[in-house]
C-alpha positions in Angstrom: 63.9 71.3 144.4 62.9 73.4 141.2 65.0 73.9 138.5 66.7 77.6 138.2 65.2 79.3 135.0 67.8 80.4 132.5 69.0 84.0 132.9 67.4 86.3 130.6 69.9 87.7 127.5 71.4 90.9 127.9 68.9 92.1 125.0 65.9 90.9 127.1 67.2 92.2 130.0 67.9 95.8 128.6 64.3 95.7 127.4 62.6 94.8 130.4 64.5 97.7 132.6 63.8 100.1 129.8 60.2 99.3 129.9 59.9 99.6 133.5 61.7 102.8 133.5 59.7 104.5 130.7 56.4 103.2 132.7 57.8 104.5 135.9 58.3 107.7 134.3 55.4 108.2 132.0 52.7 107.4 134.4 53.4 110.1 137.2 53.4 112.7 134.4 50.1 111.5 132.9 48.4 111.2 136.3 49.6 114.8 137.3 48.0 116.5 134.0 44.8 114.3 134.4 44.8 115.6 137.8 45.4 119.0 137.3 43.1 119.6 134.2 40.3 117.3 135.2 40.7 116.2 138.7 40.7 112.9 137.5 42.7 109.7 138.6 44.4 107.5 135.8 41.5 104.8 136.4 38.7 107.5 136.2 40.4 108.8 132.9 40.4 105.2 131.4 36.6 104.8 132.6 35.6 108.1 130.9 37.7 107.4 127.6 36.3 104.2 127.1 32.7 105.4 127.5 33.4 108.6 125.1 34.6 106.2 122.8 31.7 103.9 122.7 29.2 105.1 120.2 26.1 104.6 122.8 28.3 106.2 125.5 27.4 103.3 127.8 29.0 100.2 128.9 28.5 97.4 131.4 30.6 97.5 134.7 31.4 93.9 133.8 32.6 95.0 130.1 34.7 98.0 131.9 36.3 95.8 134.1 37.3 93.3 131.4 39.4 96.1 129.7 40.6 98.1 132.7 43.1 96.0 134.7 42.1 97.1 138.0 40.4 95.2 140.9 36.2 95.1 140.5 35.7 96.5 143.8 38.2 99.5 143.0 36.8 100.1 139.5 33.2 100.3 141.4 34.2 102.9 143.8 36.1 104.9 141.1 32.9 104.8 139.0 30.9 105.9 142.0 33.2 108.6 142.6 32.6 109.8 138.9 29.1 109.4 139.4 28.9 111.6 142.2 30.6 114.2 140.4 27.9 114.0 137.6 30.2 112.7 135.0 28.7 109.2 134.8 25.3 107.8 135.5 24.8 104.4 136.9 21.6 102.0 136.3 20.7 98.7 136.2 20.7 97.0 132.8 17.5 96.8 130.8 18.4 93.3 129.7 19.7 92.0 133.1 19.0 93.8 136.4 21.9 92.2 138.0 24.3 94.2 135.7 24.9 97.9 136.2 25.3 99.9 133.0 27.6 103.2 133.1 27.1 106.1 130.9 28.9 109.0 130.6 27.2 112.4 130.7 27.5 115.9 129.1 29.5 116.8 132.0 31.8 113.9 131.7 32.3 114.5 128.0 33.2 118.2 128.8 35.9 116.8 131.1 37.2 114.7 128.7 37.2 117.4 125.9 39.5 119.6 128.6 41.8 116.8 129.0 42.4 115.4 125.9 44.5 118.1 124.6 47.1 118.2 127.0 47.1 114.4 127.6 47.6 114.1 123.6 50.5 116.6 123.9 52.1 115.1 127.0 52.0 111.7 125.6 53.4 112.7 122.2 56.0 114.6 123.7 57.3 112.2 126.4 56.7 108.7 124.6 56.6 109.7 120.8 58.7 112.7 120.3 61.9 110.7 119.9 60.5 107.7 117.9 60.1 107.6 114.1 56.6 106.6 112.4 58.3 103.0 112.2 59.5 102.9 115.6 55.8 103.8 116.9 54.4 101.1 114.4 56.8 98.9 115.7 56.1 99.4 119.5 52.4 99.3 119.1 52.7 95.7 117.3 55.4 94.3 119.8 53.2 95.7 123.0 50.2 94.5 121.3 51.6 91.0 121.1 52.9 91.2 124.8 49.2 92.6 125.5 47.6 89.7 123.8 49.9 87.0 125.6 49.3 88.5 129.0 45.5 88.6 128.2 45.9 84.6 128.0 46.3 84.3 131.8 45.3 87.6 133.1 45.6 88.7 136.8 41.9 88.2 138.5 41.3 91.7 138.2 41.6 91.5 134.3 40.1 88.5 133.6 36.7 88.3 131.6 33.8 87.4 134.0 32.2 83.9 132.7 28.8 85.2 131.5 25.7 83.3 133.0 23.6 81.7 130.1 19.7 81.4 131.2 
């Protein structure tokens, strides 16, 4: 019979419940803003934002999947929807035809430009308004540590694919 793990401390339980509550309250508000302004799902926004932040405006689907915690098939479907709207284009990689490269289009950049001001204002209002700059720095550091730890054994959808070496 497996040993019962020790209970969470009062501080750990409070932190965990607070984190899950904040996540549950923040995400729907963010998703509503993205849908209302850009007709984007949260994952579609993440894809466009990652592409828009890349100097080339392009990334392989594998690289996008490694950065977005979402199933690979679901990510392919979301990229397909963005492609159908003309917000991205998809093409075989010039280096490896088995890989697909996704590139943000001018229309995709326009949607990001429309979405970002309200998105930033909402995140600032809902997440950061009650925090000092020191609190924000601590939150970023703490969540960064947790993210790094979780990525050591990520769910299959977030695990980097092994690259074939030919």
